[in-house]
N, C-alpha and C positions, 0 to 999 in steps of 0.2 A: 504494500500500500504506500502510495506517495504521500508524504506528510508536508510537502511544500505548501505554503500559503498562497492563495489566489487573491489578487487585488483587482478592483474595477478600473479599467482603462478608459472606457468611453461609453456613452449612452447615445443611441441613435436608431435609425430605421434598420430593419433586418437586412435590406439590400446593401446599405452602406457597410454594415457590420460584416457581412459575408465577404465583401471586397477587401475590407481591412484584414479580416482573418486570413485571406489568401496572401496578402502582403506579409503579414507576420509569419505565416508558415514558410514563405519563400526565404525568410531570414532566420529560419530555425527557431522561431518563437511559438510554442504551442499556445493556443487560446481556447477559450470556452465562451460560447454565446448563450446567454440566458434570455430566453424569449418570455418576457414578462407578459406580453399580450396574450399568449396561450394560457399562461397561469391565471390571468384575469378571467378568462372564459370559464375555466374550471372552478375558480374560486368565487365567481359571480361578483367581481368588482370591475370597474372601468379602468382601462389603461390605454394610453395613446399609442399611436403607431411608432412613436420614438421612445417607447418604454422598454427597449431591448438594450441589453448590456453586453459588453465584451470584457472578459476577464483574462488576465495573464498571471503567470507566477510572479511573485514579488521579486524574485531574483532577475527576472527579465523586464521589469517595469521601466527602468530608465531607457533602455534601448527601444522598447515598444513605444514609449512616449515620444522619442525622437522620430520614429517611423510614422507615428500618428500625426505629428506636426507637418511632416512632408506630405503625407497623404491628404490632409485637409487643405493644404495649399493648392494641391492639384485638383481638388473637387470642385 
């Protein structure tokens, strides 16, 4: 079992997060997308389209943040 801690990198639309996840993966940074919208449906509360989150390991956060900045400049 991996005991490394995940930290939230960014919140946005699922389409944006999937593109960001591809960029992170290309740079050997594993990520996890939490789809809060689907959780909202199951839990009967309202979530916006941008209520999705991408998480990375804490040890990868600084590099991921740099990639995120470049990614958002190109968006």
